[in-house]
C-alpha positions in Angstrom: 0.3 -0.2 0.1 1.1 3.5 -0.7 1.7 6.2 2.1 1.3 9.5 0.5 2.9 12.7 1.4 0.3 15.5 0.7 3.2 18.4 0.9 6.4 19.0 1.3 8.1 17.9 4.8 8.4 20.7 7.4 10.6 21.2 9.5 10.8 18.9 12.4 9.9 15.2 12.8 7.5 13.4 10.4 6.4 9.9 11.4 5.5 7.5 8.6 5.6 4.3 10.1 4.8 3.5 13.3 5.7 0.1 14.8 3.0 0.4 17.8 0.5 1.4 15.0 -1.2 0.1 12.1 1.3 -1.1 10.2 3.4 -3.1 13.2 3.4 -5.8 10.7 6.8 -3.7 9.4 8.6 -3.9 12.8 10.4 -0.8 12.5 9.5 3.2 12.6 10.2 5.1 9.4 10.5 9.0 10.0 11.9 12.0 7.8 13.7 15.0 10.0 13.6 18.4 8.1 16.1 20.4 9.9 16.9 24.4 9.0 20.4 26.2 10.1 21.2 25.7 14.1 18.5 23.4 14.4 18.8 20.3 16.9 17.4 16.6 17.9 18.4 14.5 20.3 17.1 10.8 20.9 17.7 8.4 23.5 15.6 5.7 22.8 16.1 1.8 23.8 16.1 0.7 20.0 18.6 0.4 16.9 18.4 3.8 15.5 19.4 4.4 12.0 20.0 7.8 10.3 20.3 8.2 6.8 21.5 11.3 5.3 19.4 12.1 2.0 21.1 15.8 2.0 22.7 18.3 4.1 25.1 19.2 6.5 25.4 18.0 10.0 27.2 17.7 13.0 26.5 14.3 15.2 27.1 13.8 18.9 27.5 10.2 20.4 29.9 8.7 23.1 31.8 11.8 23.5 32.4 11.9 19.5 31.5 14.5 17.2 31.4 14.3 13.6 30.7 16.7 10.8 28.9 14.9 7.9 28.0 16.4 4.4 26.0 15.2 1.4 25.0 17.9 -0.9 22.6 15.7 -2.8 21.3 12.0 -2.8 22.0 11.3 -6.9 25.6 12.5 -7.5 26.9 11.4 -4.0 27.2 8.2 -2.2 25.2 8.0 1.4 26.0 8.8 4.7 24.4 6.3 7.4 25.0 6.8 11.5 23.8 3.8 13.2 23.3 4.0 16.9 22.8 1.6 19.6 19.9 1.4 22.2 20.4 4.1 24.9 23.0 5.8 23.5 22.0 9.4 23.7 22.6 10.7 20.4 22.3 14.9 18.8 22.4 16.1 15.6 22.8 19.7 15.0 22.3 21.2 11.5 24.7 23.5 9.5 22.7 24.2 6.5 19.5 25.8 5.4 17.9 22.4 4.2 18.8 19.1 5.5 16.5 15.9 5.2 17.3 12.8 7.3 15.6 9.4 6.9 15.1 7.8 10.1 14.6 3.9 11.3 14.0 2.5 14.7 13.5 -0.7 15.7 14.4 -3.5 18.6 17.5 -4.6 19.3 19.6 -6.0 22.2 22.6 -7.5 20.5 24.0 -4.1 18.7 25.8 -2.7 21.6 28.1 -0.3 19.4 27.5 3.0 17.1 29.2 2.8 13.5 29.0 5.6 10.4 28.9 4.2 7.1 30.4 5.7 4.2 31.6 5.4 0.9 34.5 2.7 2.2 31.9 0.6 4.1 29.0 0.4 1.7 28.7 -2.1 -1.2 28.3 -0.1 -4.9 27.3 -2.1 -8.0 26.0 -1.5 -11.2 23.2 -4.2 -11.3 21.2 -5.5 -14.6 24.2 -4.6 -17.1 24.4 -6.2 -20.2 20.9 -8.2 -19.9 17.3 -7.2 -21.1 18.9 -4.5 -23.9 19.9 -2.5 -20.6 16.2 -1.8 -19.6 17.0 -2.4 -16.1 20.5 -1.1 -15.4 20.5 0.7 -12.2 22.9 1.8 -9.6 22.4 -0.3 -5.7 24.0 1.1 -2.9 23.9 -1.2 0.0 24.3 0.5 3.1 24.0 -2.3 5.9 22.9 -6.0 5.4 23.8 -9.1 6.9 26.9 -9.6 5.5 28.1 -5.6 6.1 26.8 -6.0 9.6 25.4 -9.0 11.1 24.5 -7.5 14.3 21.9 -5.2 12.9 18.5 -6.0 12.6 17.5 -3.7 9.6 18.8 -3.7 6.2 19.2 -0.7 4.6 20.0 0.8 0.7 19.2 3.1 -1.9 18.5 2.8 -5.8 19.6 4.8 -8.3 16.8 4.3 -10.8 17.7 5.4 -14.8 14.7 7.2 -16.6 12.9 4.5 -18.3 14.4 1.4 -16.6 13.0 -0.9 -14.7 14.1 -2.3 -11.0 13.4 -5.0 -9.3 12.7 -7.1 -12.3 13.3 -10.0 -12.7 10.0 -10.1 -10.7 11.2 -11.3 -7.0 9.6 -11.9 -3.5 10.8 -12.6 -0.1 9.1 -13.3 3.3 10.4 -9.7 5.1 8.3 -6.9 5.0 10.0 -4.4 3.1 9.5 -0.3 2.8 10.5 1.9 -0.2 10.8 5.6 -0.1 10.9 7.5 -3.3 12.3 11.0 -4.7 12.5 12.0 -8.3 15.1 14.2 -10.4 13.3 16.4 -11.3 11.1 16.6 -8.5 8.0 16.4 -10.6 9.0 12.8 -11.8 6.7 9.9 -11.1 7.3 6.0 -11.5 4.6 2.6 -11.2 5.5 -0.1 -8.8 3.6 -3.7 -9.9 2.3 -5.3 -6.4 1.1 -8.4 -8.0 -2.3 -7.1 -9.7 -1.8 -3.9 -8.3 -0.4 -0.6 -10.2 1.1 2.0 -7.7 1.9 5.0 -9.0 5.1 6.8 -7.6 5.7 10.4 -7.0 8.0 12.7 -5.1 8.4 11.5 -1.2 5.8 8.5 -1.7 6.1 5.7 0.9 4.8 1.9 0.1 4.5 -1.0 2.0 5.3 -3.8 0.8 3.9 -6.8 2.6 6.0 -10.4 2.6 5.9 -12.6 -0.7 4.6 -9.7 -2.9 6.4 -9.4 -6.4 7.4 -5.9 -7.0 8.9 -4.8 -9.9 9.0 -0.8 -10.8 9.6 1.5 -13.6 10.9 5.2 -13.7 9.0 7.2 -16.4 11.1 8.4 -19.5 12.7 11.8 -18.7 13.2 11.2 -14.8 15.7 9.5 -12.3 13.8 7.8 -9.9 15.6 7.4 -6.3 14.6 4.8 -3.4 15.3 4.2 -0.2 14.7 0.2 1.1 14.6 -1.2 3.9 13.9 -4.8 5.2 13.6 -5.6 9.2 15.0 -9.4 9.3 12.8 -12.0 10.7 13.7 -13.3 14.1 15.8 -16.7 12.9 15.2 -15.5 9.1 17.2 -12.7 7.6 17.0 -11.4 4.5 20.0 -12.8 2.3 18.7 -13.0 -1.2 15.5 -12.6 -2.9 13.6 -15.3 -4.5 12.6 -14.8 -7.7 9.1 -16.0 -9.4 10.6 -17.1 -13.0 13.4 -18.4 -14.4 14.0 -16.7 -18.0 16.5 -17.8 -20.4 18.0 -14.5 -20.4 19.4 -15.4 -16.9 21.5 -18.0 -18.3 22.7 -15.9 -21.3 23.1 -12.4 -20.3 23.6 -10.9 -23.7 20.4 -12.4 -24.9 17.6 -10.1 -25.8 14.0 -12.0 -25.3 11.4 -10.8 -28.0 7.7 -11.5 -27.8 8.1 -14.2 -30.0 10.5 -16.2 -27.9 8.6 -16.2 -24.8 
């Protein structure tokens, strides 16, 4: 299902998904934090917390450490994420006129340290290259997964999606619920997500909640770059490790093959 953001985010916290509310089966909180210069934010909840800088310049303070982090924009620059463990006091001070941060929180009593993820820590891949006549080529930035940090209960990443091209294809699914959050460049762009037999229109600042075992391929409209954050909360005893593909196509075995309709 889609949660539509009806207007631009205002300074402060905008709650989108509440783990104790109507979307509790997603097992995590999701919020957007907007800040202007000089504003401060602090949090000491007994949860694993992940702060993904979408754009802006901030000073973060935790465990007697201070770091200045800056990301000019989400389409030219690699992600920066701060992971904070339970009960640690965490503070952000905004150092520019426009900062936006995606916040994800979940229960996790095994993570007992904090960590900052930058370009050297994450996995950046160009996926889909050389297949399907380049119709599914995209940049995938995996910030946290089970191989990068097995102590985390979250899997978080970004897709930078070329205009007119697909992601999540070939169609796949997994038993873990997932949250997608979208932005477009330029901001009046749009895309389409297929959830089983439902088509979901994607626009700026939309959030889509993907329930377990639903296929979810998606496409960006021509002329618009599509960016989305994807987040999975690992299930107890069943962390997300790999997608399950719905169909096996010939091109999966022959990457350079182009499959035309009469060959299906």
